[in-house]
C-alpha positions in Angstrom: 95.8 55.8 -153.9 94.4 59.1 -155.1 91.2 59.4 -157.0 90.3 61.3 -160.2 87.1 63.3 -160.6 83.9 61.8 -159.3 81.3 60.2 -161.6 78.4 62.7 -161.0 79.0 65.1 -163.8 76.6 63.4 -166.2 74.0 63.1 -163.4 73.8 66.8 -163.4 73.3 66.8 -167.2 70.5 64.2 -166.8 68.8 66.5 -164.3 69.1 69.5 -166.6 67.3 67.6 -169.4 64.4 66.8 -167.0 64.3 70.5 -166.1 64.2 71.6 -169.7 61.2 69.4 -170.3 59.5 71.1 -167.3 60.3 74.6 -168.6 63.6 75.3 -166.8 66.4 77.2 -168.5 69.7 75.6 -167.4 72.1 77.2 -169.8 75.5 77.9 -168.4 75.5 81.2 -166.5 71.7 81.4 -166.5 69.5 80.0 -163.8 65.8 80.7 -164.5 64.0 78.7 -161.7 61.1 76.5 -162.7 57.5 77.4 -161.7 57.3 78.4 -158.0 56.6 75.6 -155.7 53.8 76.1 -153.2 54.9 76.0 -149.5 53.1 72.7 -148.8 54.4 71.2 -152.0 58.0 72.1 -151.3 58.0 69.7 -148.3 60.2 72.0 -146.3 62.8 72.3 -149.1 61.7 75.4 -151.0 64.9 75.7 -153.0 65.4 72.1 -153.9 64.1 72.3 -157.4 65.6 75.7 -158.3 69.1 74.6 -157.2 69.7 71.8 -159.7 71.3 73.7 -162.6 74.9 73.1 -163.6 77.6 74.6 -161.5 80.3 75.2 -164.0 82.8 76.0 -161.3 82.4 72.5 -159.9 83.2 71.1 -163.4 86.4 73.2 -163.4 87.3 72.1 -159.9 87.0 68.5 -161.2 89.5 69.3 -163.9 91.9 70.9 -161.5 91.7 67.9 -159.2 92.3 65.4 -161.9 95.5 67.2 -162.8 96.6 66.8 -159.2 95.8 63.1 -159.3 97.7 62.5 -162.6 100.8 64.3 -161.4 100.6 62.5 -158.0 100.6 59.1 -159.7 103.3 60.0 -162.3 105.6 62.2 -160.1 104.7 61.5 -156.5 107.7 63.5 -155.3 106.2 66.6 -156.8 102.8 66.3 -155.2 103.2 63.8 -152.3 99.9 64.7 -150.8 97.9 64.5 -154.1 95.7 61.8 -152.5 93.8 64.7 -150.9 91.9 64.9 -154.1 90.0 61.8 -152.9 88.5 63.9 -150.1 87.4 66.7 -152.4 85.7 64.5 -154.9 83.9 62.5 -152.3 82.4 65.8 -151.1 81.4 66.8 -154.6 79.8 63.5 -155.1 77.7 63.7 -152.0 76.6 67.2 -152.8 75.5 66.5 -156.4 73.7 63.2 -155.8 71.9 64.6 -152.7 70.6 67.7 -154.4 69.3 65.6 -157.3 67.5 63.2 -155.0 66.0 66.1 -153.0 64.8 67.8 -156.2 63.1 64.6 -157.4 61.5 64.1 -154.0 60.0 67.6 -154.0 58.8 67.4 -157.7 57.3 63.9 -157.5 56.7 63.2 -153.9 59.1 60.3 -153.8 62.4 58.9 -155.2 62.4 56.3 -157.9 65.2 54.1 -156.6 65.0 51.7 -159.5 65.5 54.6 -161.9 68.3 56.0 -159.9 70.2 52.7 -159.7 69.6 52.1 -163.4 71.1 55.4 -164.4 74.1 54.9 -162.2 74.7 51.5 -163.7 74.5 52.7 -167.3 76.7 55.7 -166.4 79.5 53.8 -164.7 79.6 50.1 -165.5 79.9 49.9 -169.3 83.0 52.1 -169.4 84.5 50.3 -166.4 83.9 46.9 -168.0 85.7 48.1 -171.2 88.7 49.1 -169.1 88.7 45.8 -167.3 88.6 43.9 -170.6 91.5 46.0 -171.9 93.6 45.2 -168.9 92.8 41.5 -169.1 93.6 41.5 -172.8 97.0 43.0 -172.2 97.7 40.6 -169.4 96.9 37.6 -171.6 98.6 38.7 -174.8 101.7 40.5 -173.5 104.4 40.2 -170.9 103.9 43.6 -169.5 104.5 43.3 -165.7 102.1 46.2 -165.0 99.1 44.1 -165.9 99.9 40.8 -164.1 96.9 39.6 -162.1 94.5 41.7 -164.1 91.8 39.0 -164.3 91.3 39.0 -160.5 91.6 42.7 -160.2 89.1 43.2 -163.0 86.6 40.9 -161.2 86.9 42.9 -158.0 86.6 46.2 -159.8 83.5 45.2 -161.7 81.9 44.1 -158.5 83.0 47.3 -156.7 84.9 45.4 -154.1 88.4 46.7 -154.6 88.2 48.9 -151.5 87.0 45.9 -149.3 90.0 43.8 -150.3 92.4 46.7 -149.7 90.8 47.5 -146.3 91.5 43.9 -145.2 95.2 44.1 -146.0 97.1 45.2 -142.9 100.6 45.3 -144.5 101.6 46.5 -147.9 99.0 46.2 -150.6 99.1 42.9 -152.4 99.1 42.3 -156.2 95.5 41.2 -156.0 94.1 44.6 -156.8 97.2 46.5 -158.0 96.5 46.6 -161.8 93.2 48.4 -161.1 94.0 49.7 -157.6 92.6 53.1 -158.3 89.0 51.7 -158.5 88.9 51.5 -154.7 87.5 55.0 -154.6 84.9 54.3 -157.2 83.9 51.3 -155.1 83.5 53.6 -152.0 81.3 56.0 -154.0 79.1 53.2 -155.5 78.6 51.7 -152.0 77.5 55.1 -150.8 75.2 55.5 -153.8 73.6 52.2 -152.9 72.9 53.1 -149.3 72.5 56.8 -149.1 69.3 57.1 -151.2 67.7 54.5 -148.9 68.6 56.4 -145.8 67.6 59.8 -147.2 64.3 58.5 -148.4 63.6 57.0 -145.0 64.3 60.2 -143.1 62.4 62.3 -145.7 59.3 60.3 -145.3 59.3 60.2 -141.5 60.7 63.6 -140.4 60.3 67.2 -141.0 62.9 69.0 -143.2 64.7 70.5 -140.2 65.1 67.1 -138.6 66.5 65.7 -141.9 69.1 68.4 -141.8 70.0 67.6 -138.2 70.1 63.9 -139.0 72.5 64.5 -141.9 74.8 66.6 -139.6 74.7 63.9 -137.0 75.7 61.3 -139.6 78.7 63.4 -140.5 80.1 63.0 -137.0 79.6 59.2 -136.7 82.5 58.2 -139.1 84.9 60.4 -137.1 84.0 58.7 -133.8 84.3 55.3 -135.5 87.8 56.2 -136.9 88.9 57.1 -133.4 87.7 53.8 -132.1 89.4 51.8 -134.9 92.7 53.8 -135.1 96.0 52.0 -134.7 98.8 51.9 -137.2 97.8 48.5 -138.4 94.3 49.7 -139.2 95.4 52.4 -141.6 94.3 50.5 -144.7 91.0 49.7 -143.0 90.3 53.3 -142.3 91.5 54.7 -145.6 89.6 52.3 -147.8 86.4 51.7 -145.8 83.1 53.3 -146.9 82.0 53.5 -143.3 85.2 55.3 -142.3 85.1 57.7 -145.3 81.3 58.4 -145.3 81.7 61.8 -143.6 83.4 63.2 -146.6 80.5 62.3 -148.8 78.0 63.3 -146.2 79.6 66.7 -145.9 78.5 67.4 -149.5 75.1 66.0 -148.7 74.8 68.3 -145.8 75.5 71.3 -148.0 72.8 70.2 -150.4 70.2 69.7 -147.7 71.1 73.0 -146.1 70.8 75.0 -149.3 67.6 73.3 -150.3 66.1 74.3 -146.9 66.8 78.1 -147.4 64.7 80.4 -149.6 66.5 82.9 -151.7 65.5 85.8 -149.4 66.6 84.0 -146.2 69.2 86.0 -144.3 71.0 82.8 -143.3 71.6 82.1 -147.0 73.1 85.6 -147.3 75.4 84.8 -144.4 76.4 81.5 -146.0 77.1 83.3 -149.3 79.3 85.9 -147.6 81.4 83.6 -145.4 81.8 80.9 -148.0 83.1 83.5 -150.4 85.6 84.8 -147.8 86.8 81.3 -146.9 87.0 79.8 -150.4 90.5 80.9 -151.3 92.0 80.0 -147.9 90.3 76.6 -148.2 91.7 76.0 -151.7 95.1 77.2 -150.5 95.1 74.8 -147.6 94.1 71.9 -149.8 96.9 72.8 -152.2 99.4 73.0 -149.4 98.5 69.5 -148.3 98.8 68.2 -151.8 102.2 69.9 -152.2 103.8 69.2 -148.9 102.1 66.4 -146.9 102.5 62.7 -147.9 99.2 61.8 -146.4 99.4 58.1 -147.3 102.8 57.5 -145.6 103.6 56.8 -142.0 104.3 60.1 -140.3 103.8 59.1 -136.7 101.5 61.4 -134.7 100.5 63.3 -137.8 99.2 60.1 -139.4 97.0 59.4 -136.4 95.6 62.9 -136.6 95.0 62.8 -140.3 93.3 59.4 -140.2 90.9 60.5 -137.5 90.2 64.2 -137.4 92.0 65.1 -140.6 89.5 63.5 -143.0 86.6 65.5 -141.5 88.6 68.7 -141.5 89.4 68.3 -145.2 85.7 67.5 -145.9 84.9 70.8 -144.2 87.3 72.7 -146.5 85.9 70.9 -149.5 82.3 71.7 -148.4 83.3 75.4 -148.2 84.5 75.3 -151.8 81.4 73.6 -153.0 79.2 76.1 -151.1 81.1 79.1 -152.5 81.0 77.8 -156.1 77.2 77.2 -155.8 76.3 80.5 -154.2 78.8 82.9 -155.7 79.0 82.2 -159.5 80.1 85.8 -160.0 83.2 85.5 -157.8 86.7 85.4 -159.3 87.2 81.7 -158.3 84.0 80.6 -159.9 84.7 82.6 -163.1 88.2 81.1 -163.3 87.1 77.5 -162.8 84.1 78.0 -165.1 86.3 78.8 -168.1 85.1 76.7 -171.0 88.0 74.4 -171.5 88.2 73.6 -167.7 84.4 73.1 -167.4 84.2 71.0 -170.5 86.9 68.6 -169.5 85.4 68.3 -166.0 81.9 67.8 -167.3 82.6 65.3 -170.1 85.9 63.6 -169.5 86.4 63.4 -165.7 85.2 59.8 -165.4 87.2 58.6 -168.4 90.3 60.3 -167.1 89.7 58.6 -163.7 89.3 55.2 -165.3 92.3 55.3 -167.7 95.0 57.4 -166.1 96.3 54.7 -163.8 96.5 51.9 -166.3 98.3 54.3 -168.7 100.8 55.1 -165.9 101.4 51.3 -165.5 101.6 50.8 -169.2 104.3 53.4 -169.7 106.2 52.1 -166.6 106.1 48.6 -168.0 107.5 49.8 -171.3 110.3 51.6 -169.5 109.3 55.1 -170.5 111.1 57.6 -168.3 111.7 60.7 -170.4 108.6 62.8 -170.9 106.5 60.3 -168.9 104.1 63.0 -167.5 103.4 64.4 -171.0 102.9 61.0 -172.5 100.6 60.1 -169.7 98.5 63.2 -170.2 98.2 62.7 -173.9 97.4 59.0 -173.8 94.9 59.4 -171.0 93.1 62.2 -172.8 92.9 60.1 -176.0 91.5 57.1 -174.1 89.1 59.3 -172.2 87.8 60.9 -175.4 87.4 57.4 -176.9 85.6 56.2 -173.8 83.2 59.2 -173.8 82.2 59.2 -177.4 82.2 55.4 -178.1 80.8 54.1 -174.7 79.7 56.6 -172.2 77.6 58.9 -174.4 75.7 56.2 -176.1 74.8 54.5 -172.8 73.8 57.9 -171.4 71.4 58.4 -174.3 69.9 55.0 -173.5 69.5 55.9 -169.9 67.6 59.1 -170.7 65.4 57.4 -173.3 64.5 54.7 -170.8 63.2 57.2 -168.2 59.6 56.8 -167.3 58.2 59.9 -165.6 56.5 59.1 -162.2 53.2 61.0 -161.8 53.4 63.5 -159.0 50.9 63.2 -156.2 48.4 66.0 -155.9 50.1 67.6 -152.9 53.3 68.2 -155.0 51.5 70.0 -157.9 51.7 73.7 -157.8 
């Protein structure tokens, strides 16, 4: 089951508002860094604060990927490998969340876990509960087969346990999660959001910045080794849906965030990263596109499946990390400019989560109604309408509440410039 864009777009907007209050200019295309951070105050991450502005190219990448997801679910024969979008968005999520956490740590000398979890709850859960209620309502008031069993599926989705149930099913997926099966990937992200800030805060407090980088790199390798231990054809669902077996894809983005925060703007290693990420960005995007177009990654392909479910996930994470690095470091490049076009960036920034939530129920609704002609166009139109409604009626009001409820944490003396 493929996944639509990740749920971190608004987290970047939250960070921007904090920066504006501290005197940072985060308008699109302009990156005026905040006041310089003293060497001791930077805690080994001299670029953590300055690298928190919006990356419009990433917003455009979200839009491109959600298009792949929608087509994959409506016309799987056209893009049989569209599930590769899962990998891309996991990496984007790991990158965005980690750089925000690092910036908070440098500015304030710590990370407010309570505030972080509260913002994530207000960002994700109200819109998700609205979707669950909609599906349960259709199941109880209509005879549409696509929403049978919505009550159980809604409970699992609201508790972010869909991936756990799917991971325990060795054979074909049951009807227990099917009406909201796409929320498995949201569950993986939320479980990562629950654990990663704790791990990151632990290593930040106890180790130097270089060791934090090495620890993050080491953690990227552990899921690969674990997948190799677990692999057999009967364990495919376990590996595909498990947070522990997909963590390297999120951690690959986290590794990029830690590495870039470690390097000053005049560091020759940063120039090297900028050069090579720019050279490899188009080949990386082409390879990911080829997989989406030609490789049915969720089907049984014998030896290829074994390779994909072990080494393949990490390889795709590396390609995704290359894209993220290039979009972050080369905003003037052709790819960045193309993906930063206003319509693409706006949709990715504001509607990605709503599209993620609503596209799959819309697909099932149209299938239950027997719509065949023009099903892709109908899916796009209905999904966009529901995403707009979700954004303006539910997500945006709760985001305002999350921002109003922020209580600034006084920074310790060491962190003051």
